Phi, psi and omega in degrees: 000130186295145184268001180223150172198179178226134175223132178052032179083009180254123180282120181251132184233160176050043190289338186264008174285136172292140185289316175191165179298125177098351182290328188053034184207146178259173176297326173303313179303317181298309182294321177296323181290313183300319179298317183297322182257010181308317180296342177258323179279331182301317179298331181286325182272333196306129174068014179253127173308130193244137169245138178238154171250119181252153180223094181281154185297131176077007182235171175277157177294149176214151176268130181247121176255306181288125178296136175291163183298333185274002179300132178302153180294337182283352179283118179298150185207161177227128178272129181224143177280130179258114177295324188291322182253359177053055179198163176283138175244132180265102182264147174284148166251102183277085187257357187207162184301322183298310175300318180297319179293322176302314177301314178302321179290337177276009184057041168275115184262317179256142185237116183239091183282157175295165178269002175225156179287155178302132176088355182244153178238022180246115177304143181267349179211153164265126190237131171248127178249119186247124181244136178283161174289163176309120179083357178287147178273171185291335179297331178289326178292321177298319181298316180294325180293328177294326173303311179300319180297322179294319176302315183289319177303321184293335178248014173078023174252164182214155182214170178249155185235146174216160169290154177279348188088350179252251180242353187243199178223159172241140175248122178250124179246110187286136182252163182277003176079013183254351188261138182288155185300319179294330176289324178291321175302319180296313178300322178299317179297322179293318177304311181301309184300317181293322180291323176295321178293333177293323178211080180296341178284340179262317191236150176217151173261006182302121183281325183282125190299323183292345177268004185269340170050049173078015183256165174290129180274124174263101188271111182258020181268000181276086185204169176060238186275007181285171171234161172221141184301139184293152164300138180081350182292136169293161176232153176277077181221166181305137181065012178056064176297158181236159172278113192244128180290145183221154164282155184299326184280358177270342192302325184290342194250009184226167167226159180303327180296345180294339193244104178230174179297341181273325184269331186300316180299324175292324177289330178284322190056231175263008184274161177231073183300339176295314180289319180299320186274348185284120176298170176288148179305142182224160177291142177289131181301124183296325178301321180292322181296312178301313183290320183297327180289351175268351181263131179298152177290126190300319181290325178291313179301317178298320179301311180296316180293324177297318177297316177303318181291323178292320177299317182292325179293314181298320183295321185289332181281338181275348180274120185295139179297142185301135178096351180292320184296126175072023186291342178269355187288000000 
């Protein structure tokens, strides 16, 4: 089999190289998969500033936001100011098959689009990211996802669910594009808090890992400038699992390991379940927004708590144990 070929004007090279240990997939397998699902993943990526996770041969995986200088001129892009690095970042807009194939040839395995379209500041979705505890099975995450669904049902909102491609699930609630980013972030915190109250023995909003005590983490921080792995995106996980859309009534019958770049195309057939299962855009519930603005931002709260604990630890270490003074007297 030739190790080089061309598709849609993109020169593809080193196709028979294995992507990483445990992938059980070559670069050709990755590109074939991206090509097979291009009609379904491109609508998810279109016009959204894109970050990708690349894995070059013999190197560690890294996230690429800024397009490299050798990027072809025909790759669409958007310039955005990055507060963290105080510079303009040239993000790709993966709007067509040709760009997607080019990324595949760059060994871009994971695709993490922004939560807003380029040039807009209104999130298109409220997103909950649910992670199991260390050693927890997928069933616990499914149970926590149903808590999120109950919260949404109670206020007349609806969302779609997919595996994360790792161990958890993502719930996407489509919005009408009229809500400010800080209101969506607040509403996300409120959804998590309400779900935690429904079953505090199962789920937690604790951002600090040691405070989760074996519960499913309801991560409400996927908002604003964050990204979330796209539906249909591969993940750098054993056997190259993918983030796969599901109907709510399918969750009890699957595991994340069921969906890989080898199995997903056959399971999909000609369908696009992410599009099919996604509810119509909806207005953000005002009660969620109001409640959410009373809940501290998790990352900020965790930062302050971490500093407090560090100070307390230093103080305790400076106190001499009782009886040390004059022990030789």
